[in-house]
C-alpha atoms as one frame of an Amber mdcrd trajectory, in Angstrom:
protein
  28.062   4.717  10.110  26.822   1.583   8.324  24.182   0.679  10.911  21.693
   3.470  10.007  22.148   2.636   6.330  21.540  -1.041   7.082  18.374  -0.187
   9.020  17.120   1.964   6.126  17.902  -0.866   3.708  15.838  -3.255   5.842
  12.973  -0.814   6.445  12.504   0.235   2.813  11.301  -3.212   1.601   9.058
  -3.552   4.686   7.489  -0.138   4.069   7.176  -0.982   0.375   5.354  -4.218
   1.215   2.994  -2.368   3.563   2.170   0.168   0.838   1.674  -2.628  -1.712
  -0.627  -4.504   0.697  -2.703  -1.342   1.145  -2.986  -0.944  -2.637  -3.952
  -4.604  -3.071  -6.518  -4.268  -0.277  -8.124  -1.270  -1.977  -8.094  -2.995
  -5.378  -9.635  -6.141  -3.866 -12.364  -4.095  -2.182 -13.039  -2.237  -5.430
 -13.392  -5.526  -7.326 -15.765  -6.940  -4.719 -17.887  -3.781  -4.791 -17.940
  -3.660  -8.603 -18.955  -7.337  -8.728 -21.875  -6.635  -6.396 -20.311  -8.476
  -3.466
C-alpha cells in the first residue's frame, strides 16, 4: 500500500521541476527576445 504513495511522493517533485524548467525556459526566451537577442 505504501509503495504507490512513495512513487507519487518521488514523482511529484520531479514533475514540479520539469514544469519549473519549462517556465524558466519560456521566461529566458522572452527576455532574450525582448532584449533584441
